[in-house]
N, C-alpha and C positions, 0 to 999 in steps of 0.2 A: 372343871376347866382344864385340870391336868390331863384327864382322860381324853378330853376333846383335842387338846394340843398334841398328845401322843398319837391320836388317830389321824390327825392331819399330817404329821411329820413322818409316820411310818412308811407310807408309800414312797417317799423320797429316799429313805434309807434303803429300801429293798430294790428299787429300780436302778440306782446309780451303779452298783457293782455289776449288774447284768449288762447295762449299757457299756461300761468300761470293758467288760470281757468280750462283748460283741465287737467293739472297736478294735481291741487287740487282735482278735481272730481275723478281722478283715485285713489289718496291716500284715499279719503273718502270711496270709494267702497272697497278698500283693507282693511281698518280698520273695516268697517262694516262686511265684511266677516270673519275677524279674531274674531270679537266679537261674531258672530253667532256660530262659531266653539267652542269657549270657553263656551258659554251658553249651547250648546249640551253636552259638556264634563261634565259640572257641573250637568246637569240633570241626566246623566248616573251614577254619583257618588251618588246622592241623592236617586235615584230609581233603584232597581234591581229586578231580578226575572221576570218570564214570565207574571206576572199580574200587574207589575208596583207598587208593594207594597213597602212601605218604608223599608229601610235596617234594618237588625236586630239590637236589642239594644246592647249597650256595645261597639260600634265601637271604640270610643276613647280609652277605656281601652284595648281593644284587640290589636289595632294597636301598642300601646305603649308596651304591653306585648310581642307581636310577634317580635317586633324589638329587644327586649332585651333577649328573651328566646332562640331564635334560633331553636325552634322545627321545624321539617320537615313538610312542608305544604303538605297535602295529599288530598286536596280538589278535585283533579282530579279523585281520586278513588271513590268519591261520586256518580259519574254517574253509578256505578255498584250496588249501594245499592238497587235499585228497580228491579234488575234482579234476578229472583228467582233461577237461576242457581248458584248464588253466595251466600255464607254465610261466616261470618268472620272465619278466620283460627285460631285466638287467641283473647282472651278477658281478660281484667283486671276484677277481681272479689274480693269482700270482703268475710269474713268468712261465711256470711249468704246466699250467692248466691245459688239459686236452680239449682244446676249443672245438675241434671238429666233432668230437663225440658229444659235447654239450649242445652244440648247435644242430645236431641231426634232427630233422623234421621240425625244427624250431628256428628257422633261419633269421628271424627278426630280432633275436635276443641280442642285447647290447652288453659288451664286456667292459668292465671298469678296472683298469690295471691297479694292482696293489703290489709294488715290487717287494721282494724279500728284503728283510732288514731295513725297512723304512723306519724313519724316526717317529717318535710318539706324536709329535705335533702334526706331522703330515698325515698320520692316521686319523687324528681327530678331525682335521679339515676334510678329509675324504668322506668320513662317516657323516659329518654334518652336511656336506654339499650334496650328498646322495641319500637323503633321509628316507626315500621310498624304496631303496634297494633292499630286498628281503633276504638275500643269501650271499654267503662268501664261500669260496673254495680254496683250500690250501693243499699244495702238493709237497710241502716241506714245513719246517718250523717258521712261524711268523717272525721270530726274533724281536720281540717287543720288550721295552723297558717297563718299569713299574707302572707309570702312568698309562702307557699303551695297553697293558694287561687289564687295568681297571676299566678303561674305556671300552675295550673289546668285550669284556665279560658283561658290562652293562648293555652294550649293543645287542648281544645275543639274548640277554635276559628280558629285553623289552619286546620280544616276539620274533626275533630273527632266527635264521638257520645258518649254521656253519657246517661245511662238509670237508672232511679230511680224507685224502686218498691213502693208500696203503704204504706203510713203512714204519720202521722203529722210531725214526725221528718224529713223525707225525703223532704216534702214540705217546711219546714222551711230552710233546707239546700239549696234547689234550690233558694229560695228567697235571702238568704245571699250570695251565691256564684255569682249569675248572675244578681242580682238587680231586680228580678221579684217582683210582688205583688200578688201572687196567694192566693186565699182565700179558705180555706178548708171548706167542708160541713160536718156537724156532722154526718148525716146519710141519705142515700138515697137508698131505697131498690132495685131499678132497676125494670125490666131488662134495660140494656143499649144497644142501637141499633147502628149499624155501620152507620156512617154519609156518605151518598152517594155523598155529595158535596165536601168533603175534602179528602176522601180516594183515589180517582182515581190518578194514577201515584205514589202511595206509596206502600210499602210492605203490607199495611193493606187492599188493594183493594179487595183481595180475602180471607180475614180473616173471622172469624165467623160472622154470621148475627147479633147475639146478644150475650151479656155477662151477666151472672147472678151471684148472690151471691152463694157461695158454703159452705158446712158444714165445720165448724172448722176455718173459717177465715173471716175477714171483708174486705169490699171494701171501699176505701177512694177516694172521688172525690173532684173537685174544682168547683167553680162557673165559668161558661163559660165566663162571662163578665170580669173576672179577668185575663184571658189568654191574653198575649200581642198580638198586631196586627200581629206580625210575627209568631204567634202560630195557630195551627189548631187542633180542636177536632176530634178524630177518632171515638169515641163512646160517646154517651151522651143520656140523658133523662131528661126532665123537667129542662133544663138549667143547668144541672150538668154533668161534664165530668170526667170519671175515667181514660181515655186514651187520651193523646194528645202529640204533639211534638211542639217545638219552635225552629225556626231558630235562630242561634246565630253566627253572622258573617258567616264564612265558615262551621261551624259545626252545630250540632243539640243537643238539650236537650229533652229527651223523659221521659214520665211518664206513668207507667202502675200501676193502683191503687189497685192491689191485693197484699196481703202479701205473698202468695204462701206457707203458712205453711200447711203441710200435704196434698198437692194437688196431685191428681192422674196425671200420665203422659199424659193421654188422655184428660185432661180438656181443654176446649177452651181457657182459660186464658194463658195456656202454649204456644199455637200457637201465641197469641197476643204478648207475651213477646218476642218470637223469631222474630216476625215482627219488633218490636221496635229495637232489636239488629241489624237488617239489615239496619236501617236508616243511 
């Protein structure tokens, strides 16, 4: 009876550990797979873009601003920026904007004035009232308060484009608004050549081969080494760039280093300005 009892119980004793081990192995494989998926997801958050470059600066500020500002995200529209059949239908401008240059060959464009030193509440109203306006252009410092700076950074981060013309005041405003560390160059005579490595796939790809100084105005550049990793020089010479753009979350910050004072409509700098507006 004892032998019979042992014979009937022994298969249970031998199978149970194997079943437990198999179950533990299955759970280990499941957790390992889940960990791999999580790792891949984290990698996608850290790196973006077609070249695996790090994400644009200011992500923490932008995410906080976007969640509280409620600005319409128009990043999907960005895919049309590099199509030359498309030009902005309307643009925010300050009092000094070179409207004739902006309008050249695009006479239906609508200008929405944003006066310099406007108060923060008026800025918020303007941005909300023109939710589909994709671009703003400044020829000086916007002169915003704390709330206005947060709103404007959130506006750019949600897929918009801001263009600054040349000047030390504009460079200082870019550094203050977006946390850049751009270093201006006192004087660089040029000419400045289109960068064949960075311009493909942008509106600058078929722009002028070179840009030169012109009578009656100065050109203001920055040290290329001071442009963030998410930035790209479009024209440069001797490690100085007067035209570049910087990815900022879903949006872009562009700089065209001419002041455009007294510039003829056919000047190549005008074409470069319109290329920056397309970004």
